[in-house]
Phi, psi and omega in degrees: 000144182256130173258135185217122183044045177077014188232136173285119174267142181294123185283344184266356180262168172290156183303312188296333182279321183288329179296338184286352173289344177278133177299123178106352178244123179249195185292315182292315178301316183298316180290331178287321175301311179297319178302305184300323182279347180079029178261129186290144180297333183268001178291131174283158186293319179292343173273359181297138171270159183296331182281331170292329175293318179300318180297315179297321174302312178297322173302311178306315182292317181295320189275348177058052173282135168274111184230155172063220183302330174294322184288316177303310182305313185300315185296314181293324178299318179292325181290313179297329174291328172297315180297316184298321179274005176053040174281171178301319175299319181296318183296317182289331172294317181298317176284345185072034178262165174301137193259331193263030173084015182282160184287147175240355180296315185245351180237178177063036178298316181299315183293322174294329178285331179270355185307320183282358182263016183280000000 
């Protein structure tokens, strides 16, 4: 098993597919990381050499990507900031209601049911 950014990557899949297991890495970013590190897209994860893994790590550090637990902490801090300043979005996060203008008359039944449990 190959560990990258604190995550076990699937050894049987291609590198760009395995990288998507990391929070914050999608298809485009995984392919970009492989291209910048010079790793072929068809290379399996267990065929990665240690220097290629170091190149991938260096690319993440150079590009200053927020990935994994750092990205989770950033998102959580942003939501907490909204709650602290008591803006509309923060209040809706607190109550567990839809935040981005979705309707609640016919949808969001689960959120409305759990509304009283805050």
